[in-house]
C-alpha positions in Angstrom: -96.1 -30.3 -69.6 -94.9 -32.7 -66.9 -98.2 -32.2 -64.9 -100.2 -32.9 -68.0 -98.2 -36.0 -68.7 -98.5 -37.3 -65.1 -102.2 -36.6 -64.9 -102.8 -38.5 -68.2 -100.6 -41.4 -67.1 -102.3 -41.7 -63.7 -105.8 -41.5 -65.3 -105.1 -44.4 -67.5 -103.5 -46.5 -64.7 -106.6 -45.8 -62.5 -108.9 -46.6 -65.4 -107.2 -49.9 -66.1 -107.1 -50.8 -62.4 -110.8 -50.0 -62.0 -111.7 -52.3 -64.9 -109.6 -55.2 -63.6 -110.2 -54.9 -59.9 -113.6 -53.3 -59.4 -115.4 -54.6 -62.5 -113.8 -58.0 -62.9 -111.9 -59.2 -59.8 -114.3 -57.9 -57.2 -117.4 -59.1 -59.0 -116.3 -62.5 -60.4 -113.1 -63.6 -58.7 -113.3 -62.6 -55.0 -116.7 -61.1 -54.2 -117.5 -60.2 -50.6 -114.1 -59.3 -49.3 -113.5 -56.2 -47.2 -112.4 -52.8 -48.7 -108.8 -53.2 -47.4 -108.4 -56.3 -49.6 -109.6 -54.5 -52.7 -107.4 -51.5 -52.1 -104.3 -53.7 -51.7 -105.1 -55.6 -54.9 -105.7 -52.2 -56.6 -102.3 -51.0 -55.6 -100.7 -54.2 -56.8 -102.5 -54.1 -60.1 -101.6 -50.4 -60.7 -97.9 -51.2 -60.2 -98.1 -54.2 -62.5 -99.8 -52.2 -65.2 -97.1 -49.5 -64.9 -94.4 -52.2 -65.3 -96.2 -53.8 -68.3 -96.5 -50.3 -70.0 -92.8 -49.6 -69.4 -91.8 -53.0 -70.9 -94.1 -52.4 -73.9 -92.2 -49.3 -74.8 -89.2 -51.4 -75.4 -90.8 -53.1 -78.4 -92.6 -50.0 -79.8 -90.5 -48.2 -82.5 -92.6 -45.3 -83.6 -95.5 -43.2 -82.3 -97.5 -44.3 -85.4 -97.0 -47.9 -84.3 -98.3 -47.1 -80.9 -101.3 -45.4 -82.3 -102.1 -48.3 -84.7 -101.9 -50.7 -81.8 -104.3 -48.6 -79.6 -106.7 -48.1 -82.5 -106.7 -51.9 -83.2 -107.4 -52.7 -79.5 -110.2 -50.2 -79.2 -111.8 -50.9 -82.6 -113.3 -54.2 -81.7 -115.0 -53.0 -78.6 -116.6 -49.9 -80.1 -119.8 -51.6 -81.2 -120.6 -53.3 -77.9 -120.1 -50.0 -76.0 -122.8 -48.5 -78.1 -125.2 -51.5 -78.3 -125.2 -52.2 -74.6 -127.5 -49.1 -74.2 -129.9 -50.4 -76.8 -130.1 -54.2 -76.2 -131.0 -55.6 -72.9 -129.3 -59.0 -73.5 -125.8 -57.7 -73.4 -124.2 -58.4 -70.0 -120.9 -58.0 -68.2 -119.5 -61.2 -69.7 -120.2 -59.8 -73.2 -118.0 -56.8 -72.4 -115.3 -58.9 -70.8 -115.2 -61.2 -73.9 -115.1 -58.2 -76.2 -112.2 -56.5 -74.4 -110.2 -59.7 -74.0 -110.7 -60.9 -77.6 -110.0 -57.5 -79.1 -106.8 -57.2 -77.1 -105.6 -60.7 -78.0 -106.3 -60.2 -81.8 -104.6 -56.8 -81.8 -101.5 -58.1 -80.0 -101.4 -61.1 -82.4 -101.3 -58.8 -85.4 -98.7 -56.6 -83.7 -96.5 -59.6 -83.0 -96.9 -60.9 -86.6 -95.7 -57.5 -87.8 -92.7 -57.7 -85.6 -91.9 -61.1 -87.0 -92.0 -59.8 -90.5 -95.5 -60.8 -91.4 -97.2 -57.4 -91.3 -100.8 -57.0 -92.2 -102.2 -53.7 -93.6 -103.7 -51.6 -90.8 -107.1 -51.3 -92.5 -107.2 -55.1 -93.0 -106.2 -55.9 -89.4 -108.9 -53.5 -88.1 -111.7 -55.2 -90.1 -110.5 -58.6 -89.0 -110.3 -57.5 -85.3 -113.8 -56.0 -85.4 -115.2 -59.1 -87.0 -113.6 -61.6 -84.6 -114.4 -59.5 -81.6 -118.0 -59.2 -82.6 -118.4 -62.9 -83.1 -116.8 -63.6 -79.7 -118.9 -61.2 -77.7 -122.2 -62.2 -79.5 -121.4 -65.8 -78.7 -120.6 -64.9 -75.1 -123.8 -63.0 -74.8 -125.9 -66.0 -75.8 -123.8 -68.5 -73.9 -124.0 -66.7 -70.5 -126.9 -65.9 -68.3 -128.5 -62.5 -68.8 -128.4 -59.8 -66.2 -131.0 -60.3 -63.3 -134.4 -59.4 -64.6 -135.2 -57.1 -61.6 -132.0 -55.1 -62.3 -133.0 -54.7 -66.0 -136.5 -53.6 -65.1 -135.1 -51.1 -62.6 -132.6 -49.8 -65.1 -135.3 -49.3 -67.7 -137.5 -47.4 -65.4 -134.6 -45.1 -64.5 -133.1 -44.6 -68.0 -135.8 -45.6 -70.4 -133.5 -46.4 -73.4 -135.0 -46.1 -76.8 -135.2 -48.7 -79.6 -136.7 -52.2 -80.1 -133.8 -53.9 -78.1 -135.6 -53.2 -74.8 -139.1 -54.2 -75.9 -139.4 -57.2 -73.6 -138.1 -55.3 -70.6 -140.3 -52.4 -71.4 -143.4 -54.6 -71.4 -142.5 -56.0 -68.0 -141.7 -52.6 -66.5 -145.1 -51.1 -67.2 -143.5 -47.9 -68.2 -144.1 -46.2 -71.5 -141.7 -46.1 -74.3 -138.7 -43.7 -74.4 -139.4 -40.1 -75.6 -136.1 -40.2 -77.5 -136.1 -40.8 -81.2 -133.3 -43.0 -82.5 -133.4 -41.6 -86.1 -133.2 -38.1 -84.8 -130.4 -39.0 -82.4 -128.4 -40.7 -85.2 -128.9 -37.6 -87.4 -127.7 -35.4 -84.5 -124.6 -37.7 -84.1 -123.7 -37.4 -87.8 -124.2 -33.7 -87.8 -122.2 -33.3 -84.7 -119.2 -35.3 -86.1 -119.3 -33.3 -89.4 -119.5 -30.0 -87.4 -116.4 -30.8 -85.3 -114.3 -32.3 -88.0 -115.2 -29.7 -90.5 -114.0 -27.1 -88.0 -110.7 -29.0 -87.4 -109.9 -29.7 -91.0 -111.1 -26.3 -92.2 -108.8 -24.6 -89.7 -105.9 -26.8 -90.9 -106.7 -26.0 -94.6 -106.7 -22.3 -93.9 -103.3 -22.5 -92.1 -101.8 -24.4 -95.0 -103.2 -22.0 -97.5 -105.5 -24.6 -99.3 -108.3 -22.2 -100.2 -110.4 -24.7 -102.1 -110.4 -27.3 -99.3 -111.0 -24.5 -96.7 -114.1 -23.3 -98.6 -115.5 -26.8 -98.7 -114.9 -27.4 -95.0 -116.4 -24.1 -94.1 -119.5 -24.9 -96.1 -119.8 -28.2 -94.3 -119.3 -26.5 -91.0 -122.0 -23.9 -91.6 -124.5 -26.5 -93.0 -124.0 -29.0 -90.1 -124.2 -26.1 -87.6 -127.5 -25.0 -89.1 -128.8 -28.6 -89.0 -127.8 -28.9 -85.3 -129.4 -25.6 -84.4 -132.7 -26.9 -85.9 -132.4 -30.4 -84.5 -131.2 -30.0 -80.9 -134.2 -28.1 -79.5 -136.5 -31.0 -80.5 -134.1 -33.6 -79.0 -133.8 -31.7 -75.8 -137.6 -31.2 -75.6 -138.1 -34.9 -76.1 -135.5 -35.8 -73.4 -137.0 -33.5 -70.9 -140.6 -34.7 -71.3 
């Protein structure tokens, strides 16, 4: 258990340091420095993140409160992490703006709750997503797009599907993606139903809730059959 805890802790520290040092500091603040400099900054940032995390535990009262805070921070960035694959105009500043605004809004709601002005979780999530989306869309249009040659090179390598890459597709001279967005979306829905039906179905069986268990098993079987029929076509398209 200790090894699992330490590995998870170190993973998140390295992840946060990678974002701050490699993706932000190295690219926008101090580009062109030697590796020794970035390693030193990375060590310092890792220590500061650990200290910040330790201090945060002093104001968190329950595991549920921690989960709500993490969910609120991550909710605002979910859309951009998906759309960046389907719209060429999204750039690094779009993601930086999304992460910063989502974090600030989530912390604002958290502090309001600590001050006795709590907002319902579902309401704060909707507001966080709305504000974050407005911020990153504005940042996208107010900042310069990624270098055109980089975008064309990326399209030639990955060939993302959808109309969001139409302009880059025309410049690249490469055909459209063999992937089908409607089929991929259907596969995503079926996959989510398949996994959650298995989880909730197993829980219903353990708690002796026969009616719910039967419904979850039916969803599990139906989504499994749908995936079995859909995946061969998706894989064939991706390999063409």
